[in-house]
C-alpha positions, 0 to 999 in steps of 0.5 A: 500500500502506498499513501502519497501526501503532497505538501511542502517539505516542512509540513510533511516533516511536521507530520512525521511524529503523528505518523509514528503514532499511527504505524509501526513500520514505514518507509517515508520518502521526501522528494521534490516534485513538479505538480502540473494541474490538468483540467479536462475540457467538457465532452461534446455530444 
């Protein structure tokens, strides 16, 4: 299972102590990413 959280690095790091309380084992990858928002156009009949 993978849970992806997209936020600033600082906010993700602030969340890590809470994550410790939720799960016993985990792998956390903090990686820079580029987010491109795609909004599809309406379908025509």
